[in-house]
C-alpha positions as CSV (number, residue, x, y, z in Angstrom):
1,M,7.4,10.4,0.1
2,K,6.2,11.2,-3.4
3,L,3.3,9.4,-5.2
4,N,5.7,8.7,-8.2
5,N,8.0,6.5,-6.0
6,P,9.2,3.5,-8.1
7,D,8.6,1.1,-5.2
8,F,4.9,1.4,-5.7
9,I,2.3,1.1,-8.4
10,I,-0.3,3.7,-7.7
11,K,-3.4,4.2,-9.9
12,E,-4.9,7.7,-10.2
13,E,-8.6,7.6,-10.5
14,N,-10.8,10.8,-11.1
15,R,-14.2,10.5,-9.5
16,L,-16.8,13.2,-10.0
17,D,-18.3,13.0,-6.6
18,E,-15.1,12.5,-4.5
19,G,-12.3,14.1,-6.5
20,T,-9.0,12.3,-7.4
21,E,-8.3,9.1,-5.6
22,Y,-4.8,7.5,-5.5
23,I,-5.1,3.8,-5.1
24,L,-2.1,1.7,-4.1
25,R,-2.1,-1.4,-6.4
26,R,1.3,-3.1,-5.7
27,Y,4.5,-2.7,-3.7
28,K,7.7,-3.6,-5.5
29,G,10.4,-2.4,-3.0
30,K,13.0,-4.2,-1.0
31,G,11.0,-4.6,2.2
32,G,11.9,-3.8,5.8
33,V,10.1,-0.7,7.0
34,V,7.7,0.5,4.3
35,E,6.3,4.0,4.3
36,I,3.2,4.4,2.2
37,P,3.4,7.6,0.2
38,E,1.4,10.6,1.4
39,G,-1.6,11.2,-0.8
40,V,-2.5,7.5,-1.3
41,T,-6.2,7.3,-0.4
42,Q,-6.9,3.6,-0.8
43,I,-5.0,0.3,-0.2
44,E,-6.1,-2.6,-2.4
45,N,-6.0,-6.3,-1.6
46,N,-2.7,-8.3,-1.8
47,I,-0.5,-5.3,-2.5
48,F,2.6,-6.9,-1.0
49,G,2.2,-10.5,-2.1
50,D,-0.3,-13.2,-3.1
51,D,-0.9,-16.9,-2.8
52,I,1.7,-17.6,-5.5
53,E,4.5,-15.4,-4.1
54,S,4.2,-14.2,-0.5
55,N,6.2,-11.3,0.9
56,K,9.0,-12.3,3.3
57,T,10.7,-9.0,3.7
58,V,8.1,-6.3,4.9
59,T,8.3,-6.0,8.6
60,K,6.6,-2.7,9.4
61,I,4.2,-0.4,7.5
62,I,3.7,3.3,8.1
63,M,0.4,4.7,6.9
64,P,-0.2,8.4,6.0
65,D,-3.3,10.3,7.2
66,S,-4.5,10.4,3.6
67,V,-5.5,6.7,3.6
68,T,-9.3,6.4,4.1
69,D,-9.9,2.9,2.7
70,I,-8.0,-0.3,3.3
71,E,-9.4,-3.5,1.7
72,M,-9.8,-6.6,3.9
73,D,-6.9,-8.6,2.5
74,A,-4.5,-5.7,1.9
75,F,-1.8,-7.2,4.0
76,S,-2.4,-10.9,3.4
77,Y,0.7,-12.9,2.6
78,C,3.0,-10.6,4.5
79,E,4.8,-13.4,6.5
80,K,7.2,-11.1,8.5
81,L,4.8,-8.1,9.1
82,T,4.7,-7.3,12.8
83,E,3.6,-3.7,13.0
84,I,1.4,-1.2,11.2
85,I,1.5,2.5,12.3
86,F,-1.4,4.8,11.5
């Protein structure tokens, strides 16, 4: 899966000490099984929903090996999420 997938908002951040980071900011897809794009290095909080609009469609998330940091509330408000595969 490519980093320029329209289902995701991914921020590119260049860091002098760590190189380029690709931060997943928001998911905009239809739900079901969601495969995070290879190359994403960080998952931010509330990427699938928030306290105003929860996500009722995501059931499974597949994480690539490139992810090294997942914020504590990254999957909050995912009402139907039952499985995360690393």
